[in-house]
C-alpha positions, -999 to 999 in steps of 0.1 A, spaced: 3 61 454 28 88 447 64 80 459 71 112 479 108 106 476 120 122 509 157 121 512 182 143 533 157 171 525 131 155 548 130 184 572 127 210 546 98 193 529 80 185 561 83 222 571 66 231 538 38 206 543 30 217 578 35 253 567 8 248 540 -16 237 568 -7 267 588 -14 289 558 -49 274 554 -55 280 592 -44 316 589 -67 321 560 -97 307 580 -89 329 609 -84 360 588 -47 363 596 -34 367 561 -24 404 564 2 401 592 36 413 582 69 395 585 89 394 617 126 402 616 134 365 618 111 359 588 128 383 565 147 371 535 183 378 534 188 406 507 226 404 506 230 376 480 212 359 452 229 326 461 206 300 477 175 317 464 146 310 440 135 342 424 103 344 404 96 367 375 68 392 382 51 407 352 29 431 370 13 441 337 -24 432 341 -48 462 338 -85 467 340 -108 495 328 -110 522 354 -79 512 373 -50 536 382 -31 529 350 -59 543 329 -49 519 300 -81 498 297 -78 461 295 -41 450 296 -30 415 290 -63 400 300 -81 404 267 -83 424 235 -111 430 209 -107 394 197 -113 379 232 -93 366 262 -55 366 258 -48 344 288 -50 307 292 -53 305 330 -75 325 353 -65 335 388 -81 323 420 -92 355 437 -106 340 469 -81 360 490 -86 393 471 -113 416 485 -144 420 462 -136 458 460 -103 449 444 -116 427 417 -125 436 381 -158 426 367 -158 410 333 -186 398 309 -174 362 312 -196 337 332 -192 302 341 -217 274 336 -234 280 369 -239 317 361 -210 328 383 -194 360 371 -156 357 364 -135 384 379 -100 395 373 -75 419 391 -54 449 382 -17 448 389 -20 485 393 -38 481 426 -14 482 456 -38 459 476 -34 432 449 3 435 448 4 434 486 -17 402 485 8 386 461 36 393 485 16 380 513 14 347 495 52 347 489 57 352 526 31 326 536 46 299 513 82 307 522 92 322 488 122 345 485 109 373 461 107 385 426 125 401 396 101 427 386 99 430 348 105 465 336 97 466 298 121 489 281 97 499 254 74 512 281 101 538 290 93 556 257 56 562 266 52 587 295 17 574 304 28 537 304 60 547 323 40 564 349 19 533 355 49 510 356 66 532 381 35 529 403 39 490 401 75 493 410 67 514 441 39 490 452 63 460 447 90 478 468 65 486 495 50 451 496 85 435 496 95 456 526 63 449 545 63 412 538 101 406 543 107 395 507 133 407 482 130 422 448 152 436 420 146 452 386 149 433 354 147 453 321 132 433 292 148 447 260 124 429 238 113 452 209 137 480 218 158 496 190 195 498 197 193 536 195 170 536 225 194 518 248 205 550 265 169 555 277 173 524 298 206 536 313 190 569 321 160 552 337 183 531 359 203 562 370 170 579 379 158 549 400 191 548 418 191 586 424 155 583 438 168 558 463 152 525 450 184 504 457 185 518 493 154 497 501 163 471 526 143 446 504 164 455 472 184 424 464 221 427 463 247 402 449 285 402 449 284 434 470 262 455 448 225 460 439 214 434 414 201 445 380 187 421 354 189 427 316 168 403 296 170 397 259 208 395 252 221 374 223 189 360 210 188 351 172 168 375 150 170 404 173 185 437 163 209 442 193 245 434 184 274 426 208 288 461 201 255 477 211 253 458 244 289 464 253 283 501 249 251 497 270 270 479 297 295 508 298 266 532 301 249 512 330 284 510 347 288 548 345 252 554 356 258 532 387 293 545 397 280 574 418 257 550 437 283 523 445 281 501 414 257 473 401 259 436 396 245 426 362 223 395 356 218 386 319 188 369 306 202 350 276 192 323 251 193 286 261 221 280 236 242 310 244 273 289 249 272 270 215 256 300 196 230 279 179 192 275 178 177 303 198 211 322 200 228 345 176 258 329 159 279 361 164 311 352 184 311 388 197 285 378 223 313 359 241 328 393 250 294 403 265 291 372 286 324 381 304 309 414 314 281 398 334 282 385 369 251 361 365 239 343 334 203 329 333 194 311 301 158 311 291 145 276 289 108 280 286 96 258 258 129 241 251 117 208 265 82 194 273 85 163 295 109 144 317 128 128 290 135 160 271 142 179 303 168 152 312 183 155 277 185 192 283 203 187 314 229 166 298 235 186 267 229 221 280 226 226 317 257 207 330 282 220 304 267 255 307 276 255 344 311 244 337 315 272 311 300 298 335 324 288 362 353 292 337 341 327 331 337 335 367 300 340 363 272 326 384 247 304 366 209 307 373 188 281 355 151 288 346 124 265 357 87 267 346 56 246 355 41 242 320 31 262 290 0 271 270 -9 302 250 -38 291 228 -60 321 236 -32 346 231 -24 331 196 -61 331 187 -64 367 197 -33 375 175 -49 357 146 -23 329 146 -46 298 151 -19 274 139 0 282 172 -32 279 194 -23 246 210 -42 239 242 -21 228 272 9 226 249 33 215 276 13 198 304 21 205 339 15 169 349 3 178 384 37 194 392 58 165 382 72 184 352 82 214 374 97 192 401 118 173 375 134 207 366 141 215 402 158 181 407 178 184 376 191 219 383 199 213 419 215 179 415 236 193 386 250 219 411 228 250 407 229 273 437 202 297 425 170 294 404 148 316 384 111 307 383 91 316 353 68 331 363 48 342 395 18 358 376 22 349 340 -12 336 329 -8 347 293 14 317 287 2 296 315 35 296 335 18 312 365 28 298 400 4 319 421 -32 307 429 -51 299 398 -84 283 389 -83 247 400 -112 231 382 -124 232 346 -161 235 356 -152 270 368 -141 281 333 -161 307 315 -187 293 291 -205 326 282 -192 360 273 -162 346 255 -153 343 218 -158 310 199 -130 285 205 -117 301 237 -103 275 262 -88 278 296 -63 255 314 -73 246 349 -52 227 374 -72 195 368 -63 195 331 -39 165 336 -62 145 358 -54 156 393 -78 175 416 -54 201 430 -59 231 453 -54 265 437 -22 270 457 -5 238 447 23 254 428 31 279 456 35 248 478 59 233 453 79 265 449 81 267 487 95 231 487 120 241 461 130 272 480 134 253 513 156 228 496 178 255 481 180 272 515 190 240 533 215 229 505 200 194 505 198 170 476 162 165 462 149 133 447 131 133 413 96 125 427 72 151 440 82 163 475 46 166 487 18 139 485 -8 147 459 -41 155 474 -64 125 476 -93 123 452 
């Protein structure tokens, strides 16, 4: 029997439990599309007290509005995702057919992120499970390709509309991965354009410290071409681009070891100047630990001293939490079979995720970044996914392909289990209560 570990957060977790039952009832009654009331809308004035999830929005299908063919689902070598979505709530007309079939002959279908109905459904789930909203990943290299940029602009507009309709919040996070330093001005120009076109005037656009929030991911990582001098000039350009529109609050996605300048972080001490230019620091911890013991060690060696260092800099600290990790199919498709480890960091039925929530909040964190809402490429997705292995494709796939279902670690879980856990984490943040290390919801009976 799982010890549910209710403490002073009893009320918050009971609300989530009863809320989950209400969600199921709403689905049976066909009530999933109702929009948020004023009282149900997330406060967009601050990042404090919120769990924000990363939203890739990059999945494409042949014939969709992006016109890019298959994107992030598969390539010529086979599937590039390790998890598959549960599309029960997605209309048949909004699903993408694939050649993959399960053992019972059922055709496996996927979705396009470039379909506004799909984006809307994702935000319906966020509202139904009491989630705050997302940081939309805006990949900087895509700004250099007009066709891809047009498609990404479409996703941004759909996210804005869905967030407003469902009473959630969102903000833009530029991912600088793969961008040459000489192309940084393109990002600043894009941000100026988005502000000029009124994006940050949306009532759903998240603000923090009095200004619209902007995420910049990929600062200070080892082995990347961006130098502190490059980024300082970039921050100056962003500041200049934002001045006519009232300013911007910057959130930096940085390495886990940004403070000590080791392991995943650049050893260049010049990055210390950059950290002082930020308002929020969010260290990327995905893959840095793999079980409770290593998560606890990370808390003591990294998370707790990080928070003290951030406070000394006058910067807010936003830890990253993730449910598990697996990218075996992606590595096989990239011809790197030595990295194709199935279920590399097990989810352990949600216990791994909740341990990170417990560690972050009891260590004093006032905001969390969830990696990720829709990332099935690396199996960090929190939205509804395939619950049972018997539903996995067995035909129409390349040799060696494997998929991680929610029962991979011995629990028979509903497809929305991680939305429920994220809802419990969000409620705990909102209430400011102290969680216990055990799961806040009872595991479904077998």
